GURODO-379614 format. One line per field, with one value per residue (C-alpha): x, y, z negated; chain. Coordinates in Angstrom, 1 decimal. Layout:
u = [X | ...] .
v = [Y | ...] .
w = [Z | ...] .
unit = [A | ...] .
% end
This chain:
u = [94.7 | 95.4 | 98.5 | 101.3 | 103.6 | 106.1 | 106.7 | 107.2 | 109.7 | 111.6 | 111.7 | 113.1 | 115.6 | 116.9 | 117.2 | 119.2 | 121.4 | 122.2 | 123.3 | 126.5 | 126.4 | 125.8 | 127.7 | 124.3 | 120.7 | 117.8 | 114.0 | 113.2 | 115.3 | 118.5 | 118.2 | 122.0 | 124.6 | 125.1 | 128.8 | 131.1 | 130.3 | 126.9 | 123.8 | 120.2 | 117.0 | 113.7 | 110.3 | 106.7 | 105.0 | 101.6 | 99.6 | 96.4 | 94.1 | 93.8 | 91.7 | 89.5 | 89.1 | 86.0 | 86.2 | 87.7 | 91.5 | 93.2 | 95.9 | 97.7 | 100.1 | 102.8 | 104.8 | 108.2 | 111.0 | 114.5 | 116.8 | 120.5 | 122.8 | 126.5 | 128.3 | 128.7 | 132.1 | 133.6 | 136.6 | 135.5 | 136.5 | 138.0 | 139.6 | 139.1 | 135.4 | 133.1 | 130.5 | 127.8 | 129.4 | 129.7 | 126.1 | 124.9 | 126.8 | 125.3 | 121.7 | 122.1 | 123.4 | 120.6 | 117.8 | 119.2 | 119.3 | 115.7 | 114.6 | 116.3 | 114.5 | 111.1 | 109.7 | 112.6 | 112.8 | 109.8 | 106.1 | 106.0 | 104.2 | 106.2 | 107.6 | 105.3 | 108.1 | 106.0 | 103.4 | 100.3 | 98.8 | 99.8 | 103.5 | 106.5 | 110.0 | 112.1 | 114.9 | 115.0 | 118.2 | 118.7 | 120.6 | 119.6 | 121.0 | 121.2 | 122.2 | 124.4 | 126.0 | 125.0 | 124.3 | 123.9 | 120.9 | 118.7 | 115.2 | 114.2 | 110.5 | 109.7 | 106.1 | 105.4 | 102.4 | 101.4 | 99.0 | 96.8 | 98.1 | 94.6 | 91.0 | 88.4 | 85.1 | 81.8 | 82.6 | 79.7 | 82.1] .
v = [107.4 | 110.2 | 110.5 | 109.5 | 109.2 | 106.9 | 109.4 | 112.2 | 110.3 | 109.3 | 112.9 | 114.1 | 111.2 | 111.8 | 115.6 | 115.1 | 112.4 | 114.8 | 117.5 | 115.6 | 116.6 | 113.1 | 109.8 | 108.1 | 109.0 | 106.6 | 106.5 | 105.6 | 105.9 | 103.8 | 100.8 | 100.8 | 103.6 | 105.0 | 105.6 | 108.5 | 111.6 | 113.1 | 111.0 | 111.8 | 109.9 | 110.9 | 109.9 | 111.1 | 113.0 | 113.6 | 113.8 | 115.8 | 116.9 | 120.7 | 121.5 | 119.8 | 121.5 | 121.4 | 118.1 | 116.4 | 117.0 | 117.5 | 119.7 | 117.8 | 118.7 | 116.1 | 116.9 | 115.3 | 115.1 | 115.2 | 114.2 | 114.9 | 112.8 | 113.3 | 111.2 | 113.7 | 112.3 | 112.0 | 114.1 | 117.2 | 117.6 | 120.9 | 120.8 | 124.6 | 124.2 | 122.6 | 120.0 | 122.7 | 124.9 | 122.1 | 121.0 | 124.6 | 124.8 | 121.6 | 122.5 | 126.1 | 124.8 | 122.2 | 124.7 | 127.3 | 124.8 | 123.8 | 127.4 | 127.9 | 124.9 | 124.9 | 122.0 | 119.6 | 119.2 | 116.8 | 116.5 | 118.5 | 121.8 | 123.7 | 123.9 | 125.7 | 127.8 | 130.2 | 127.6 | 128.8 | 125.3 | 125.1 | 124.2 | 126.3 | 125.1 | 124.9 | 123.0 | 121.7 | 120.4 | 117.7 | 114.5 | 110.9 | 107.6 | 105.2 | 101.7 | 103.0 | 105.8 | 109.4 | 111.6 | 115.3 | 115.7 | 118.3 | 117.6 | 119.7 | 120.0 | 120.0 | 121.0 | 120.0 | 121.0 | 118.3 | 119.3 | 117.0 | 113.7 | 112.3 | 112.7 | 112.4 | 110.8 | 111.2 | 114.4 | 116.3 | 118.7] .
w = [-72.9 | -75.4 | -77.4 | -75.0 | -78.1 | -76.4 | -73.6 | -76.1 | -78.2 | -75.0 | -73.8 | -77.1 | -77.3 | -73.7 | -74.4 | -77.6 | -76.1 | -73.2 | -75.7 | -76.4 | -80.1 | -81.5 | -81.8 | -81.7 | -81.1 | -81.9 | -82.1 | -85.7 | -88.8 | -89.2 | -91.5 | -92.3 | -92.4 | -88.9 | -89.5 | -89.0 | -87.1 | -86.4 | -85.7 | -84.8 | -85.5 | -83.9 | -85.3 | -85.2 | -88.0 | -86.5 | -83.4 | -82.8 | -80.0 | -80.4 | -77.3 | -74.9 | -71.5 | -69.3 | -67.6 | -70.6 | -70.2 | -73.5 | -75.1 | -77.8 | -80.6 | -81.2 | -84.4 | -84.2 | -86.8 | -85.5 | -88.3 | -88.2 | -90.4 | -91.4 | -94.1 | -96.9 | -97.9 | -94.4 | -93.4 | -91.5 | -87.8 | -88.8 | -92.2 | -92.6 | -92.4 | -95.0 | -94.2 | -94.7 | -92.1 | -89.6 | -90.2 | -89.7 | -86.4 | -85.1 | -86.2 | -84.8 | -81.5 | -81.1 | -82.1 | -79.8 | -76.9 | -77.7 | -77.6 | -74.2 | -72.7 | -74.2 | -72.1 | -72.7 | -68.9 | -69.1 | -69.2 | -72.5 | -71.9 | -74.5 | -78.0 | -80.3 | -81.7 | -83.8 | -84.8 | -82.9 | -83.3 | -87.0 | -87.5 | -86.4 | -85.3 | -88.5 | -90.2 | -93.7 | -95.4 | -98.0 | -98.9 | -98.1 | -99.1 | -96.2 | -97.2 | -100.1 | -98.2 | -99.0 | -96.0 | -95.7 | -93.4 | -91.7 | -90.5 | -87.6 | -87.3 | -83.6 | -82.7 | -79.1 | -77.0 | -74.6 | -71.8 | -69.8 | -71.1 | -71.5 | -70.5 | -73.2 | -72.1 | -73.8 | -75.6 | -74.1 | -72.4] .
unit = [A | A | A | A | A | A | A | A | A | A | A | A | A | A | A | A | A | A | A | A | A | A | A | A | A | A | A | A | A | A | A | A | A | A | A | A | A | A | A | A | A | A | A | A | A | A | A | A | A | A | A | A | A | A | A | A | A | A | A | A | A | A | A | A | A | A | A | A | A | A | A | A | A | A | A | A | A | A | A | A | A | A | A | A | A | A | A | A | A | A | A | A | A | A | A | A | A | A | A | A | A | A | A | A | A | A | A | A | A | A | A | A | A | A | A | A | A | A | A | A | A | A | A | A | A | A | A | A | A | A | A | A | A | A | A | A | A | A | A | A | A | A | A | A | A | A | A | A | A | A | A | A | A | A | A | A | A] .
% end
């Protein structure tokens, strides 16, 4: 079956949990404020088959959003740093780690860092209200290349 989405989400979740950067990591967005500290949510943006090899094996692109949350009014770990500096440190660390381990130690073939299949690795910042609490957040767009997760039948290949 194509689109092993659950496996992709689990691989990203396990990798992010192992980073030790977050108080909580979950698949899906939180329905209530996640609390103090840094939190991560993982969810799919899109899936696509980009290539079908002779014999029907596929190469897929799974576009994952990795959202980082921090209560914007919480006291900072280091009072000398601003929330923005702390958020930048966490995002930089996570993105650097991802670049150093491009297969996430799983069945993921690689991270499409430069966007050869359409979307590059990037982070976008904003604010988000979660259950009445305002969070500073960063969405890391994580384009993953998945190789051989399916065989397509009847394609004439």
